[in-house]
C-alpha positions in Angstrom: 11.6 -0.9 20.7 10.3 -3.3 18.0 7.2 -5.2 18.8 7.3 -8.9 17.9 4.3 -9.9 15.9 2.6 -13.3 16.0 2.6 -15.4 12.9 -1.0 -14.6 12.0 -0.3 -10.9 12.5 2.7 -11.0 10.1 0.5 -12.8 7.6 -2.2 -10.1 7.9 0.3 -7.3 7.4 1.7 -9.2 4.4 -1.7 -9.5 2.9 -2.3 -5.8 3.3 1.0 -5.1 1.7 0.0 -7.2 -1.3 -3.4 -5.5 -1.5 -1.9 -2.0 -1.4 0.6 -2.9 -4.0 -2.2 -4.1 -6.3 -4.1 -0.9 -5.6 -1.1 1.2 -6.7 -0.7 -0.8 -9.9 -4.4 -0.5 -10.7 -4.6 3.2 -10.0 -1.5 4.0 -12.0 -2.9 2.1 -15.0 -6.3 3.7 -14.8 -4.8 7.1 -14.2 -3.2 7.0 -17.6 -6.5 6.0 -19.2 -9.1 8.3 -17.7 -9.9 11.6 -19.3 -11.9 13.1 -16.4 -9.7 15.6 -14.5 -11.4 15.0 -11.1 -11.2 11.2 -11.5 -7.5 11.4 -12.4 -6.9 13.5 -9.3 -8.6 10.9 -7.2 -6.5 8.1 -8.7 -3.3 10.1 -8.3 -4.1 10.8 -4.7 -4.8 7.0 -4.2 -1.4 6.2 -5.6 0.3 8.7 -3.2 -1.6 7.4 -0.1 -1.2 3.8 -1.0 2.6 4.3 -1.6 2.9 5.7 1.9 0.9 2.8 3.3 3.2 0.4 1.5 6.3 2.1 3.1 4.6 1.9 6.5 3.7 -1.8 6.2 7.2 -2.6 5.0 8.6 -0.8 8.1 6.2 -2.8 10.3 7.5 -6.1 8.8 11.1 -5.0 9.1 10.7 -3.9 12.7 9.0 -7.2 13.6 12.0 -9.3 12.4 14.6 -7.4 14.5 
């Protein structure tokens, strides 16, 4: 059962989606530039977690429009 979201809630989810998308882009760029192994691992983990968050946020938006 999909929950209908109010307009301000949809806007907030959309803003989070934009933020997480920017996080992935930034982490991918910096991951290719850093030489420190530990920092690269942190950035790669951030890409993975942010990608999952993006999928979850998209699902929320899709479910709210059904």
